N, C-alpha and C positions, 0 to 999 in steps of 0.2 A: 420543116420537118422534125429537124433535133426541139423545136421547143415544145412543139407538138407531145412530143415522144418525154420529155422532163415532165411537161407539164402533167401527163396520163401518170406517170412515176410518181412522182409526189402527191398525187391524187389517191393513186393506191395505196402508198404508204402513212397516209393518213389515214385511210379507212381502218388500213394494221390497227394503228395505233388507236382508233376510236374502239374497233372491236374486242381488243384488250382490254382496254380502260371498261368497257361494256358485261364483258365477262368477269373481272375480277368485284364491279359491283356485286353484279348478278349474285355471286360468290358470298361474299361478303352478306348482303341481303338474307341470302337462303341459312346462312350459320344462324344468323341470328333470330331469324324463323324460326329456325329446328329448334334453337335454344329456349326460346320462348314457349314453344310446343313441347318440350322433352317436362317441362314444369308443373307438378300437379298445381290446379287451382281450383277455385270453387268460384263457380259460374250463377251470378244469379240475374234474372230478368223480370221484372217489374209487370209481368201479365195484366196487370187492371189499365196500364196503359197501353198495350196492346191494344189487350178491348177497344177500349176507347179511338184510339186512332185507326182500326178497322170501321167503326159507326160511324167515324169522320168522315171517311171515304167515300161511305154512303150517301152521306148527308148532305153534302156537299153539289151531288149530283142533281138534289132537287131544288137548292135555294136559289135565290137571285144573287146579284153581287153585295148588295149592300147586308144579308142577312150573311151572304158568307164570308164579310169585312166583319159583322158582328161576332160569329162562330171565333174566327179568328182572334181579336180582341178576346174572346170570352177565355181564350185556353190560355193565352200570354201572361194575362193577371192570374189566371190556374198556378200558372210554373212559375213568377214572380213572387204568387203567396208562399212557396213551398209546399209540403206535402200537408195534409190535415190529419190533425192524430185519430189514426184507426186503431184497430185490432187489425191486426197481421194473420196472412194465410200462408203458410208456405207449403209448396207444391213437390211433391217426390215423384219420380218416375221408376219403378219398379219393371223390369222385360225379363220377369225370370225366363231361364232355361235348365235343363237337366239337375247342373252342379250348383244351382243361382248364384252365377259369377257376379250379378248385379249386387251381391249384399258387400263387396268392397266399397264399391262406389257409395251404398247405403248407411253404412257405418259409419264415414268420413260426415256424411250429410247431416245424420242425427246428433254426430259429435257437436259439428256448427251445429245442430240450432239449437239442442238442449241448454248452451249456453246464453243466447239471447231471449229466445221466447218467454213469454209474460203468460199469467194466468188468463188475458182475454182472445191469446192467441191459437191460434188453429194450424194442425198440420196436416192436409191432404198426400194419401197417397194413390197415385194411378195406376193400380196394379193390374199386370198380364201377365198369367201363370200358369202353366197345366200343370206345374208340381212338378217332382224331381227327389231326389236322395233325401234322407232324411235328416244324417246331419245337416245338410248345408241349407236346409229349409226351418229346421230349426232353429238355426241362429242368425238366418232374416228374421224370422218371429220373431226371435230375441231383440233384433233393434228395437222393433216396433213397442216392445213394451218396455224399454228403457225409455221414450217416450210418455205409457200412461204411467211409469213410476215416477215421473217430474208433474203429474197432475195436470198437463198437457193434451185439449182436446185433439184425440185422431179420427180423422175421417178415411176411408178406405173408398175410392170409387174403380168400379170394374166394367169397361167398357165392352170386352168380350169372354176372357176366361178368368177364372180364380179355382181351381181344383187341385183335390188333392194338399201339397206342400201349398200352393196358391193359397185356399183356403185358410190353411194353417194362420198363414201369414193376417189372410183379411178377418178372422176371427177376432183379432185382437182389436179391434177399431171402435169405439164408441157407437159408431153407425156404421154399415156400408151402406153404399149407395150402385147398384147397378144398371147397367142397362137392361131394357126389357129381355132380349134374344140373347144374354151374355152367359154361358155357362157355369154352373156355380154348384160345388159340392163335392163327390169322390172321394169321400172321407173313411178311407181304407188305404192300406197296405197291398204292397206286391213284389215280389221277386220273380224275377225270368232270370235263370242258370240255362245256358246249352251244355250238355252232356256227349261229350264224342269219343268215348272211351270204345264203345263197343265196335266203332268206326274205324279207332288203331287198331285194336286185337284185329280184327279182320285184315290186314293190311303187317300183319307180324309187329307196329307198333307198339310198343310198351311202355308206358309213364312212371317213374314210381316216383309216390308222394307222403315224404314223411313228415308227421307231427309231433309236437308234443304236449299233450292237451287230447283229453277223450274227443274235444267239442271245438279245436283249434279250426277245424273243416267240418263243414256237413253236407252239403251238397258242392262241388267245382267242376271245373268244365272236363277236367283228366281222370279228377276221381273217380270209382266205383260207387253207384249209388243206393246207401244202405233203406231200409224202412229205418232203422234207429236212426239215422242220419236226416232222414226226410222228416220224420216228427220231430225231430229237435227246432229244424229251420221254420216248421208250424210254429213251433211254441212260440218261436223270436217273433214271428211276424204277429201271432195273436198279444202278446205282449206288447210291441210295439203300437198296436191296432189301440191296446186299450191305454196308452198312456195320450195318443191321440185324440182320444173321445173326450178323455181328462181334461187337455186342454182346452178342447172347444169348451166344455161345458163349463168351466173357470170361467171363460169368457166371455159367453153367452147363457146364462145359468136358466135363460128362459126357454132354451132351446129343448126340445123331448131330440137327446143325442142319441138314445138307440134306434130310433125312427129314420136318421139323415144318418148315422155311418156305416148305411151297408154298402158301400163303395158306389153306389148310384151317382150320377150327375143329374142335374133338373135346369132348366132354362129359367132365367129370373123370375119371370112371372110366377113360375111354380114355386121359384125357392123362395118367394117373398111369402108365400100362402102358409110355409112350412118356417118360418122363422129365422132361416140361412140369409137370408137380405131385408134390411129395415125399411128402402124405398125405392121406387124404378124413375133413374134420371140418367142420363147418360156425367161422361165426367164436363163438358162442355159447358152443359147448363147450369150442371149445381158451381162451376167455378163463374160463370155471368153472376149467376145469382149473390155468390161471396162478394164480390168484387162491388156491390152497389153500396155495402159498407164497410168493407174491409179493404185494404192492400193488398193484394195478391202477389205472389216471388214465387219464380221458379228457380230452385235452387239444383243446382247438377255439380258433381265433383269430377274435375276429369283428371284423370292419373298420368302420371309419366309415360309418354311413349317412346322409346328411341324413335329414330328416324327412320331405321330400317323396319321396325312393329307399324309404324306408320304409312309406309310407301306401300308395302305387303297388305295392309288393310284397305288401301285406296285401291290396289291392282282387284284383290281380292270383290272390292265393291263394286270393280267395273262389270268382272265377270259373271256375278250375282246379277245387274242387272240386263246383262245379256242374254243369258241363259232364261231367266223370266220372262224375258220378252219375248224370244223364240218360242217357249213353252205357253206362253197366252196367242201369240201367234199360230203356231200348231194348235191349240183350242178351239181357237176362232172358226180355223179352217175346217175342227171337225163337225162345229154344226150347219 
């Protein structure tokens, strides 16, 4: 009995030691990964190889053993020979929000490409944006102008939407390619400012708003709305709209800007007849076609993120998936 007790005691101690060592190793590994993840980096993915691998995955299904062996030998030969000298196509993704926050990565990606791209290379921007704040999208468009200033061929592909500030970016391109039912246009300017002054006064709440300069503020949330302030804001909107139209005209001189700058949007099929879009295609087909005679690289800048931010983002992603799943389920029950 004593021998059994001592054996169990020894085993328990050994297990505790094992857990301690494993926990320490996990902490060290986690710290190392956290440090790597915290550093900014540029990620480059050879999409032409990915396209080829996807095709091969289906090709082998219909091949006999001999043909599979021949295909494998061909791929090994291609790898050993090294990449053939081809033009490069650099693919950037811009997923726009209200404040065009993706511009932080875009400027780094453009800076990297500007240093290595040659006259035969091309930059393709897969653009998705309903627009947003004027100065933010003005900066995003200026990043694409940097590529044009270096005489690089620029193509913008729109699969779903490029409206307002999104189209401000798209019009910079030498060629605009859009999926047939993508939303295009909305060349206009809007300002929506709620005013709760009367509501506050009804409850005896008074807000003092002091300014230096007659038009430091025109219409605000708490201030009194005057005809003079309203007229000034309208004047500022018209001036911004005029600058927007001039920008589009400078980049697409053949376009009848006055006809398409009413703030309307169109599906890409109609937008193509108006001159807002050059050709109809998905970004997938466009890149597949380019991969036949060029090396296609996806370029993504990964900013530095503290581990707390990455943990919070991971938690937010999980919540988003759960909420979207519940909404989808509820919608399916409605039908």
